[in-house]
N, C-alpha and C positions, 0 to 999 in steps of 0.2 A: 855742252852747248847745243841748243836746239836750233839748227839751221834748216830744218826741213821746211818746205813750202807751207804757207798757211792755207788751209783748205776752207772752202766756203761755209761749212757748217760748224766751224771752230769758234768757241767762245773766247772773247777777249775782255779783260778787266781794265777799266779806266778808274784809277783810284780817286776818291773824293776826299779833299782835305779842308773843305769849307762847308759849314752848315748852310751857307747862302746858296749852295748849288743844289739843294734839295727843297722841294716844296713841302708844305705842311701835310699834304696827302701822301707823301713818300715817293713822289715821282721826281725824276731828275730834270733839272733845267739844262738848257743847251750849253751853258757856259763851260763846263768841264770838257766839252767836245770841240771847243774852238782852239785850234793850235796857236802857239805863241810865235815869237819872232823867227823861229827856225822853220816854220810852216811844215811841221810834222807833229804827229800826236803819238805820245808814248803810251803803250799798253802792255799788259802781260797776258800771254796766251795761257789758257787753262790746261791745254793738252799735256797729259802725263803728270799733272800735279794733283796732290790731295788738297782738300779745302784749306788745311792749315798752312800749306806751302804757298797758296795764292795769297793768304793774309800776310805771311812773312814777307813776301815781295812788297806788299802795300806798306807794311811797317818800315821797310827799308826806304821807300820813297818818302814817307812822312818824316823819318829821321833826317834824311838828306836835306829836306826843305825846312827842317826844324819846325814841323807842324804836327797836327794831330790827325790821325786817320779816322775819318768819319764813317767810311764805307767804300763801296765800289759800285760802279755802273757797269754791268755786263751787257755786251752786245755780241751778236753773231757777225763774224767777219764779212759775210755776204752783204750786210747793210752798207758797209764801207764801199765794197765793189759796186753795188747798185747805184752808188752816188758818185761814181767816177774816180774813186780812190783806190789805192793799192796798199795791201798790208804785207810788209816785208819783215822777216825775222831779223832781229838786231840784238843778238844775245850779249849780255853784259857779264862781267866777272861774277857779280853777286845775284844776277837774275838771268839765268840761262834761257828763260822763256820770254824775254823782252822782245817787243816788236815795235815797229813804227808804222803808223798810217800816214802815207804820203800822197802827193798829187793834189794838194789843196790849192785853191786859187790864192793869189797874193793879197787880194783885198778883203778886209775884215767883214764887210757886209755879205760878200759871197761865201765866206767861211761860215758865217752864222746860218745861212740858208741850209747848208749841208749839215751843220750841227743839229739844226731843228729836225732834219730827217733821221739822223742817227739816233737821236734821243727818243724818237717814237718807239724804237724797238728795245730800248734800254731797260734792264731790270736792276733796280736798286737793292743792294744787299747791305744792310746796316752792320757795322762792326760790333 
């Protein structure tokens, strides 16, 4: 279980399960970075993982949601911190590198403003 603190230059993967979350030019829309009812955003830390292990975590997410893994949007943890959020390790039994981005405002419009900032630094990696 990876409970070490998340460092600022650490890469985080947000898995993309909908083609609608990617523009035709391959850039990521803000939608996958808007947290849902729990006001936390689930991500997987890259640290200590091989590329295939990052994808395995994404396949697990897709299977749990009974959906297809389209790709992932990778961001540097510092982008979250720069927008007033905190990235906390939250290891799971089948994803030891799981983390949550927390500290989101409660209102959806305010969340979207932050999501727009996060997505500016996102790199889309197609499955």
